[in-house]
PASEBA-1860 file (N, C-alpha, C; in nm, 3 decimals):
! residues 200
1> XXXXXXXX> 15.623/-15.560/-2.953/15.697/-15.445/-2.905/15.609/-15.321/-2.912 ~ 15.609/-15.245/-2.804/15.528/-15.124/-2.799/15.596/-15.014/-2.880 ~ 15.520/-14.956/-2.973/15.574/-14.847/-3.054/15.514/-14.715/-3.004 ~ 15.564/-14.673/-2.891/15.516/-14.552/-2.826/15.633/-14.461/-2.795 ~ 15.604/-14.334/-2.778/15.707/-14.238/-2.739/15.641/-14.115/-2.679 ~ 15.718/-14.044/-2.598/15.674/-13.917/-2.540/15.787/-13.817/-2.554 ~ 15.750/-13.692/-2.572/15.849/-13.586/-2.585/15.803/-13.460/-2.515 ~ 15.900/-13.388/-2.461/15.876/-13.255/-2.406/15.968/-13.158/-2.479
9> XXXXXXXX> 15.918/-13.040/-2.504/16.000/-12.936/-2.567/15.965/-12.804/-2.499 ~ 16.066/-12.738/-2.446/16.042/-12.613/-2.375/16.143/-12.510/-2.422 ~ 16.091/-12.396/-2.468/16.176/-12.284/-2.508/16.119/-12.157/-2.446 ~ 16.179/-12.044/-2.476/16.127/-11.917/-2.428/15.995/-11.882/-2.496 ~ 15.961/-11.954/-2.603/15.840/-11.924/-2.680/15.727/-12.024/-2.660 ~ 15.763/-12.151/-2.630/15.660/-12.255/-2.620/15.695/-12.359/-2.514 ~ 15.591/-12.427/-2.466/15.607/-12.542/-2.377/15.516/-12.651/-2.429 ~ 15.573/-12.769/-2.460/15.499/-12.873/-2.533/15.521/-13.009/-2.470
17> XXXXXXXX> 15.412/-13.087/-2.460/15.417/-13.226/-2.415/15.340/-13.309/-2.518 ~ 15.402/-13.416/-2.567/15.340/-13.502/-2.668/15.359/-13.648/-2.631 ~ 15.254/-13.728/-2.645/15.264/-13.873/-2.637/15.200/-13.932/-2.761 ~ 15.259/-14.043/-2.810/15.215/-14.103/-2.935/15.224/-14.254/-2.927 ~ 15.119/-14.320/-2.973/15.117/-14.466/-2.985/15.082/-14.499/-3.130 ~ 15.179/-14.552/-3.204/15.156/-14.581/-3.345/15.055/-14.693/-3.368 ~ 15.033/-14.776/-3.267/14.941/-14.889/-3.280/14.817/-14.867/-3.196 ~ 14.769/-14.745/-3.196/14.653/-14.711/-3.117/14.523/-14.731/-3.192
25> XXXXXXXX> 14.422/-14.655/-3.152/14.288/-14.668/-3.210/14.241/-14.538/-3.274 ~ 14.331/-14.440/-3.282/14.292/-14.311/-3.337/14.235/-14.217/-3.234 ~ 14.259/-14.246/-3.105/14.211/-14.159/-2.998/14.304/-14.038/-2.986 ~ 14.246/-13.919/-2.987/14.327/-13.798/-2.982/14.279/-13.704/-2.871 ~ 14.373/-13.629/-2.820/14.344/-13.526/-2.720/14.445/-13.414/-2.746 ~ 14.403/-13.314/-2.820/14.495/-13.212/-2.871/14.453/-13.073/-2.824 ~ 14.547/-12.999/-2.769/14.521/-12.861/-2.729/14.647/-12.778/-2.748 ~ 14.645/-12.694/-2.852/14.759/-12.606/-2.879/14.724/-12.460/-2.859
33> XXXXXXXX> 14.596/-12.430/-2.836/14.550/-12.292/-2.829/14.515/-12.235/-2.965 ~ 14.530/-12.317/-3.070/14.499/-12.275/-3.207/14.395/-12.373/-3.262 ~ 14.267/-12.339/-3.259/14.162/-12.436/-3.290/14.178/-12.505/-3.427 ~ 14.214/-12.430/-3.531/14.227/-12.494/-3.662/14.342/-12.595/-3.663 ~ 14.452/-12.561/-3.599/14.566/-12.653/-3.590/14.529/-12.777/-3.509 ~ 14.455/-12.757/-3.400/14.405/-12.871/-3.323/14.325/-12.965/-3.414 ~ 14.242/-12.906/-3.497/14.158/-12.985/-3.589/14.245/-13.066/-3.684 ~ 14.352/-13.007/-3.736/14.439/-13.078/-3.830/14.518/-13.190/-3.759
41> XXXXXXXX> 14.567/-13.163/-3.640/14.640/-13.266/-3.566/14.547/-13.379/-3.525 ~ 14.422/-13.344/-3.496/14.321/-13.446/-3.468/14.302/-13.538/-3.590 ~ 14.300/-13.479/-3.710/14.289/-13.559/-3.832/14.409/-13.653/-3.846 ~ 14.527/-13.602/-3.813/14.649/-13.682/-3.824/14.641/-13.805/-3.735 ~ 14.596/-13.787/-3.612/14.585/-13.899/-3.521/14.474/-13.995/-3.560 ~ 14.356/-13.941/-3.585/14.240/-14.026/-3.614/14.258/-14.107/-3.741 ~ 14.301/-14.042/-3.849/14.313/-14.113/-3.976/14.442/-14.192/-3.986 ~ 14.539/-14.160/-3.900/14.659/-14.241/-3.893/14.641/-14.365/-3.806
49> XXXXXXXX> 14.533/-14.368/-3.727/14.514/-14.478/-3.634/14.607/-14.469/-3.515 ~ 14.657/-14.348/-3.488/14.750/-14.327/-3.377/14.676/-14.270/-3.256 ~ 14.717/-14.311/-3.137/14.673/-14.242/-3.017/14.769/-14.125/-2.997 ~ 14.713/-14.005/-2.991/14.795/-13.884/-2.990/14.744/-13.786/-2.886 ~ 14.833/-13.745/-2.798/14.803/-13.640/-2.702/14.903/-13.526/-2.721 ~ 14.851/-13.406/-2.736/14.936/-13.287/-2.752/14.888/-13.180/-2.655 ~ 14.981/-13.131/-2.575/14.953/-13.018/-2.488/15.057/-12.911/-2.518 ~ 15.013/-12.795/-2.561/15.107/-12.689/-2.596/15.058/-12.555/-2.546
57> XXXXXXXX> 15.151/-12.478/-2.494/15.126/-12.338/-2.459/15.235/-12.255/-2.525 ~ 15.193/-12.150/-2.596/15.290/-12.069/-2.667/15.257/-11.921/-2.662 ~ 15.344/-11.843/-2.723/15.329/-11.698/-2.721/15.230/-11.653/-2.830 ~ 15.106/-11.695/-2.815/15.003/-11.663/-2.914/14.971/-11.514/-2.919 ~ 15.011/-11.441/-2.818/14.990/-11.296/-2.821/15.081/-11.230/-2.926 ~ 15.187/-11.301/-2.967/15.274/-11.252/-3.074/15.218/-11.297/-3.209 ~ 15.212/-11.428/-3.230/15.138/-11.488/-3.341/15.140/-11.638/-3.320 ~ 15.086/-11.714/-3.416/15.074/-11.858/-3.399/15.194/-11.935/-3.455
65> XXXXXXXX> 15.285/-11.865/-3.520/15.394/-11.932/-3.591/15.480/-12.020/-3.500 ~ 15.523/-11.965/-3.385/15.612/-12.039/-3.297/15.548/-12.168/-3.247 ~ 15.422/-12.160/-3.210/15.352/-12.278/-3.158/15.335/-12.383/-3.266 ~ 15.292/-12.341/-3.386/15.276/-12.436/-3.496/15.408/-12.506/-3.526 ~ 15.514/-12.429/-3.538/15.645/-12.485/-3.572/15.696/-12.580/-3.464 ~ 15.693/-12.536/-3.338/15.751/-12.617/-3.231/15.672/-12.745/-3.208 ~ 15.540/-12.740/-3.220/15.460/-12.862/-3.207/15.496/-12.959/-3.320 ~ 15.509/-12.908/-3.442/15.542/-12.995/-3.555/15.679/-13.060/-3.537
73> XXXXXXXX> 15.776/-12.983/-3.490/15.910/-13.038/-3.465/15.905/-13.147/-3.359 ~ 15.838/-13.118/-3.247/15.830/-13.215/-3.139/15.754/-13.340/-3.181 ~ 15.648/-13.322/-3.261/15.571/-13.437/-3.307/15.656/-13.524/-3.401 ~ 15.733/-13.461/-3.489/15.820/-13.538/-3.576/15.923/-13.617/-3.498 ~ 15.981/-13.556/-3.396/16.079/-13.625/-3.312/16.015/-13.742/-3.238 ~ 15.893/-13.721/-3.191/15.820/-13.828/-3.120/15.789/-13.943/-3.214 ~ 15.745/-13.909/-3.335/15.715/-14.011/-3.435/15.839/-14.095/-3.466 ~ 15.951/-14.029/-3.486/16.075/-14.100/-3.518/16.117/-14.192/-3.403
81> XXXXXXXX> 16.104/-14.144/-3.281/16.139/-14.226/-3.165/16.049/-14.348/-3.154 ~ 15.918/-14.329/-3.179/15.824/-14.441/-3.169/15.853/-14.549/-3.272 ~ 15.906/-14.511/-3.388/15.939/-14.608/-3.492/16.059/-14.694/-3.458 ~ 16.142/-14.646/-3.366/16.262/-14.719/-3.323/16.347/-14.757/-3.444 ~ 16.381/-14.886/-3.461/16.469/-14.925/-3.572/16.394/-14.954/-3.702 ~ 16.259/-14.940/-3.699/16.174/-14.956/-3.817/16.170/-15.099/-3.871 ~ 16.208/-15.194/-3.791/16.208/-15.333/-3.836/16.067/-15.377/-3.874 ~ 16.054/-15.434/-3.994/15.929/-15.494/-4.040/15.829/-15.399/-4.101
89> XXXXXXXX> 15.855/-15.267/-4.098/15.755/-15.174/-4.151/15.749/-15.180/-4.303 ~ 15.638/-15.134/-4.358/15.622/-15.129/-4.503/15.707/-15.019/-4.565 ~ 15.733/-14.915/-4.491/15.825/-14.806/-4.525/15.769/-14.704/-4.624 ~ 15.720/-14.749/-4.739/15.669/-14.660/-4.843/15.517/-14.654/-4.841 ~ 15.461/-14.540/-4.881/15.316/-14.529/-4.900/15.287/-14.407/-4.985 ~ 15.176/-14.414/-5.057/15.135/-14.301/-5.140/14.989/-14.314/-5.174 ~ 14.930/-14.203/-5.218/14.791/-14.205/-5.260/14.741/-14.066/-5.293 ~ 14.622/-14.062/-5.353/14.553/-13.937/-5.378/14.433/-13.930/-5.287
97> XXXXXXXX> 14.418/-13.815/-5.223/14.318/-13.803/-5.117/14.228/-13.683/-5.144 ~ 14.097/-13.708/-5.155/14.003/-13.599/-5.183/13.934/-13.546/-5.059 ~ 13.896/-13.422/-5.065/13.800/-13.364/-4.972/13.715/-13.268/-5.054 ~ 13.596/-13.313/-5.088/13.509/-13.237/-5.177/13.584/-13.201/-5.306 ~ 13.600/-13.072/-5.337/13.662/-13.033/-5.464/13.815/-13.043/-5.460 ~ 13.872/-13.059/-5.342/14.018/-13.062/-5.327/14.071/-13.205/-5.344 ~ 14.185/-13.215/-5.411/14.250/-13.344/-5.432/14.400/-13.324/-5.414 ~ 14.458/-13.402/-5.323/14.599/-13.388/-5.288/14.670/-13.521/-5.304
105> XXXXXXXX> 14.788/-13.517/-5.364/14.871/-13.636/-5.382/14.981/-13.636/-5.276 ~ 14.994/-13.747/-5.205/15.095/-13.762/-5.100/15.175/-13.888/-5.126 ~ 15.307/-13.877/-5.123/15.395/-13.994/-5.133/15.506/-13.979/-5.031 ~ 15.535/-14.087/-4.957/15.639/-14.075/-4.855/15.719/-14.204/-4.842 ~ 15.838/-14.186/-4.787/15.932/-14.294/-4.761/15.993/-14.267/-4.624 ~ 15.978/-14.361/-4.532/16.037/-14.347/-4.399/16.184/-14.386/-4.408 ~ 16.257/-14.306/-4.481/16.391/-14.338/-4.528/16.502/-14.306/-4.429 ~ 16.473/-14.219/-4.331/16.579/-14.168/-4.246/16.651/-14.050/-4.309
113> XXXXXXXX> 16.608/-14.012/-4.429/16.669/-13.899/-4.500/16.563/-13.791/-4.517 ~ 16.573/-13.682/-4.443/16.471/-13.577/-4.452/16.477/-13.501/-4.584 ~ 16.366/-13.502/-4.654/16.351/-13.425/-4.778/16.203/-13.399/-4.798 ~ 16.167/-13.274/-4.830/16.027/-13.239/-4.852/16.014/-13.164/-4.984 ~ 15.925/-13.214/-5.069/15.885/-13.143/-5.190/15.739/-13.102/-5.170 ~ 15.712/-12.974/-5.181/15.578/-12.920/-5.154/15.533/-12.838/-5.274 ~ 15.429/-12.881/-5.339/15.374/-12.807/-5.452/15.224/-12.789/-5.428 ~ 15.194/-12.704/-5.332/15.056/-12.675/-5.293/15.038/-12.524/-5.295
121> XXXXXXXX> 14.981/-12.474/-5.402/14.959/-12.331/-5.416/14.823/-12.299/-5.355 ~ 14.825/-12.221/-5.247/14.701/-12.188/-5.178/14.629/-12.073/-5.247 ~ 14.499/-12.085/-5.270/14.421/-11.970/-5.315/14.422/-11.860/-5.210 ~ 14.391/-11.739/-5.251/14.381/-11.629/-5.155/14.277/-11.664/-5.049 ~ 14.313/-11.639/-4.924/14.223/-11.675/-4.814/14.254/-11.594/-4.691 ~ 14.154/-11.568/-4.612/14.174/-11.511/-4.480/14.229/-11.619/-4.387 ~ 14.301/-11.580/-4.282/14.345/-11.678/-4.182/14.225/-11.755/-4.126 ~ 14.251/-11.876/-4.080/14.146/-11.967/-4.037/14.140/-11.974/-3.885
129> XXXXXXXX> 14.022/-11.948/-3.829/14.001/-11.961/-3.685/14.054/-11.844/-3.606 ~ 14.044/-11.857/-3.474/14.089/-11.753/-3.382/14.138/-11.820/-3.252 ~ 14.266/-11.801/-3.216/14.369/-11.726/-3.287/14.391/-11.779/-3.429 ~ 14.435/-11.690/-3.516/14.437/-11.719/-3.659/14.548/-11.816/-3.698 ~ 14.509/-11.913/-3.781/14.606/-12.002/-3.846/14.623/-11.952/-3.989 ~ 14.740/-11.897/-4.021/14.771/-11.852/-4.156/14.784/-11.975/-4.246 ~ 14.708/-11.985/-4.356/14.719/-12.102/-4.444/14.862/-12.132/-4.490 ~ 14.946/-12.028/-4.499/15.085/-12.051/-4.538/15.161/-12.135/-4.434
137> XXXXXXXX> 15.109/-12.141/-4.312/15.174/-12.222/-4.209/15.156/-12.372/-4.232 ~ 15.064/-12.410/-4.319/15.044/-12.552/-4.346/15.172/-12.615/-4.400 ~ 15.236/-12.548/-4.494/15.362/-12.599/-4.548/15.467/-12.609/-4.439 ~ 15.476/-12.507/-4.357/15.578/-12.506/-4.252/15.553/-12.618/-4.150 ~ 15.427/-12.639/-4.116/15.395/-12.745/-4.020/15.430/-12.882/-4.076 ~ 15.387/-12.909/-4.198/15.413/-13.040/-4.259/15.562/-13.061/-4.282 ~ 15.631/-12.958/-4.331/15.775/-12.971/-4.356/15.854/-12.990/-4.227 ~ 15.818/-12.917/-4.123/15.888/-12.930/-3.996/15.867/-13.069/-3.937
145> XXXXXXXX> 15.745/-13.120/-3.946/15.717/-13.255/-3.898/15.798/-13.358/-3.975 ~ 15.792/-13.352/-4.108/15.860/-13.452/-4.192/16.011/-13.448/-4.173 ~ 16.067/-13.328/-4.163/16.212/-13.315/-4.145/16.254/-13.373/-4.011 ~ 16.180/-13.342/-3.904/16.214/-13.395/-3.772/16.192/-13.545/-3.763 ~ 16.099/-13.597/-3.841/16.075/-13.741/-3.845/16.173/-13.813/-3.937 ~ 16.252/-13.737/-4.012/16.352/-13.792/-4.104/16.288/-13.878/-4.212 ~ 16.189/-13.820/-4.279/16.125/-13.891/-4.389/16.138/-13.812/-4.518 ~ 16.122/-13.880/-4.628/16.109/-13.818/-4.759/15.961/-13.802/-4.787
153> XXXXXXXX> 15.919/-13.681/-4.821/15.777/-13.654/-4.839/15.755/-13.564/-4.960 ~ 15.662/-13.605/-5.045/15.619/-13.523/-5.158/15.470/-13.497/-5.144 ~ 15.431/-13.370/-5.153/15.291/-13.331/-5.145/15.260/-13.241/-5.264 ~ 15.157/-13.276/-5.339/15.121/-13.199/-5.457/14.970/-13.178/-5.461 ~ 14.929/-13.054/-5.481/14.788/-13.024/-5.499/14.749/-13.051/-5.643 ~ 14.655/-13.141/-5.662/14.607/-13.173/-5.796/14.501/-13.072/-5.838 ~ 14.408/-13.045/-5.747/14.308/-12.940/-5.771/14.247/-12.899/-5.638 ~ 14.186/-12.784/-5.635/14.120/-12.739/-5.513/14.101/-12.589/-5.512
161> XXXXXXXX> 13.993/-12.546/-5.448/13.961/-12.404/-5.442/13.943/-12.354/-5.299 ~ 13.896/-12.442/-5.212/13.871/-12.404/-5.073/13.994/-12.435/-4.988 ~ 14.050/-12.332/-4.926/14.176/-12.349/-4.851/14.161/-12.448/-4.737 ~ 14.050/-12.441/-4.664/14.026/-12.536/-4.555/14.029/-12.679/-4.610 ~ 13.961/-12.703/-4.721/13.958/-12.836/-4.781/14.096/-12.882/-4.824 ~ 14.174/-12.792/-4.884/14.308/-12.828/-4.931/14.397/-12.869/-4.814 ~ 14.396/-12.789/-4.708/14.482/-12.821/-4.594/14.435/-12.948/-4.525 ~ 14.306/-12.964/-4.510/14.255/-13.084/-4.443/14.281/-13.209/-4.525
169> XXXXXXXX> 14.266/-13.201/-4.658/14.298/-13.316/-4.743/14.446/-13.352/-4.730 ~ 14.531/-13.251/-4.715/14.674/-13.276/-4.697/14.702/-13.351/-4.568 ~ 14.644/-13.306/-4.458/14.667/-13.373/-4.330/14.606/-13.513/-4.327 ~ 14.489/-13.529/-4.385/14.429/-13.663/-4.391/14.510/-13.755/-4.479 ~ 14.558/-13.702/-4.593/14.641/-13.783/-4.682/14.772/-13.822/-4.617 ~ 14.833/-13.728/-4.546/14.955/-13.760/-4.472/14.928/-13.867/-4.368 ~ 14.817/-13.854/-4.298/14.781/-13.953/-4.194/14.763/-14.091/-4.252 ~ 14.686/-14.102/-4.360/14.661/-14.235/-4.420/14.789/-14.294/-4.477
177> XXXXXXXX> 14.874/-14.211/-4.535/14.999/-14.262/-4.589/15.091/-14.310/-4.476 ~ 15.097/-14.234/-4.367/15.176/-14.278/-4.252/15.122/-14.408/-4.195 ~ 14.990/-14.419/-4.190/14.928/-14.542/-4.139/14.974/-14.663/-4.219 ~ 14.978/-14.648/-4.352/15.021/-14.758/-4.438/15.171/-14.785/-4.423 ~ 15.251/-14.678/-4.414/15.396/-14.693/-4.412/15.448/-14.755/-4.283 ~ 15.382/-14.728/-4.170/15.430/-14.783/-4.042/15.378/-14.923/-4.016 ~ 15.286/-14.968/-4.098/15.227/-15.101/-4.078/15.334/-15.209/-4.087 ~ 15.328/-15.305/-3.997/15.420/-15.418/-4.001/15.379/-15.510/-4.114
185> XXXXXXXX> 15.474/-15.539/-4.203/15.449/-15.623/-4.320/15.459/-15.769/-4.281 ~ 15.345/-15.838/-4.286/15.342/-15.980/-4.248/15.325/-16.070/-4.369 ~ 15.358/-16.019/-4.488/15.334/-16.094/-4.612/15.450/-16.186/-4.648 ~ 15.523/-16.231/-4.548/15.631/-16.324/-4.576/15.769/-16.260/-4.568 ~ 15.774/-16.128/-4.541/15.902/-16.063/-4.526/15.973/-16.113/-4.400 ~ 16.104/-16.094/-4.396/16.183/-16.147/-4.285/16.156/-16.074/-4.154 ~ 16.099/-15.956/-4.163/16.076/-15.878/-4.043/16.191/-15.787/-4.009 ~ 16.294/-15.788/-4.093/16.408/-15.702/-4.070/16.382/-15.561/-4.117
193> XXXXXXXX> 16.483/-15.477/-4.109/16.474/-15.339/-4.154/16.464/-15.339/-4.307 ~ 16.364/-15.270/-4.365/16.343/-15.276/-4.509/16.440/-15.186/-4.587 ~ 16.567/-15.224/-4.584/16.670/-15.150/-4.656/16.789/-15.241/-4.678 ~ 16.852/-15.233/-4.796/16.972/-15.312/-4.821/17.088/-15.266/-4.732 ~ 17.079/-15.146/-4.677/17.181/-15.097/-4.585/17.174/-15.165/-4.449 ~ 17.055/-15.216/-4.415/17.034/-15.275/-4.285/16.990/-15.178/-4.179 ~ 16.988/-15.048/-4.212/16.942/-14.945/-4.119/16.864/-14.840/-4.198 ~ 16.774/-14.772/-4.127/16.700/-14.659/-4.185/16.709/-14.543/-4.088
END
């Protein structure tokens, strides 16, 4: 079964087109008009093993917040649609992910119940790139994605000093954890939905 989905989202602030293949090769084509955000979404696709295309146009003359938020919401919705009924997936995943001096702990459950715990205190930093990506938007992007995807997600900064490294370790850790969680479990499981409820 093909685990793919496409989404469009259009508001007075943004216009977004997303396609996602959970069983891809990590091929990405991302353009949001925000270079640092493009870089993070590229990490999500590449390290998740997902084929991901994102096309977004937003009111960047105001600031980058609307575009970051709306892309994250649309991506979460696309991810949830691609998972369909979640039959056979591993569901849970966790790990600690380093990038140089930064170390981030990520744990998630594709539970169908949106909940985000975020304990990532960012050091003082100038915005990243141009147009500027405010480091505080990292939490908003990850939380918006996880909530729209209906997952339980915990992210904790263990250590780190460089804001770029902290945010990138977070996106890479999220990607690797998602890669593990969406994997079809062939270790003798029945292939059904991994829940005593029968649905996720």
